[in-house]
C-alpha positions in Angstrom: 0.0 0.0 0.0 2.9 2.4 0.8 4.2 1.8 -2.8 0.9 2.8 -4.3 0.7 6.0 -2.2 4.2 6.9 -3.2 3.5 6.5 -6.9 0.4 8.6 -6.5 2.5 11.3 -4.8 4.9 11.2 -7.7 2.1 11.5 -10.3 0.6 14.4 -8.4 3.9 16.1 -8.5 4.1 15.6 -12.2 0.6 17.0 -12.7 1.6 20.0 -10.5 4.7 20.7 -12.6 2.6 20.5 -15.8 0.1 23.0 -14.3 3.0 25.4 -13.5 4.3 25.1 -17.0 0.9 25.5 -18.7 0.1 28.4 -16.4 3.3 30.1 -17.4 2.6 29.6 -21.1 -1.0 31.0 -20.7 0.1 33.7 -18.3 -2.3 32.4 -15.6 -1.1 33.1 -12.1 -4.0 31.1 -10.6 -3.0 27.9 -12.4 0.6 28.4 -11.4 -0.4 28.8 -7.7 -2.5 25.6 -7.9 0.4 23.8 -9.4 2.8 25.0 -6.8 0.3 24.0 -4.0 -0.1 20.6 -5.5 3.6 20.0 -5.8 4.3 21.1 -2.2 1.4 19.0 -0.9 2.5 15.9 -2.9 6.1 16.2 -1.8 5.1 16.6 1.9 2.8 13.6 1.6 5.4 11.5 -0.1 8.1 12.3 2.5 5.7 11.6 5.3 4.6 8.3 3.6 8.2 7.2 3.1 9.3 8.1 6.6 6.4 6.1 8.0 4.5 9.0 9.7 0.8 8.7 10.5 
């Protein structure tokens, strides 16, 4: 189960990065902010999941 959650965190990070890139191309600060929030949340979740936190 931990493996699946880690893979989902990696996929969420990739989607967040894509949101940042597309927001930059479209000059959309809202999309960039959502992408950054998604990346930060996914990285924090992935680190907590790998370290075994509850």
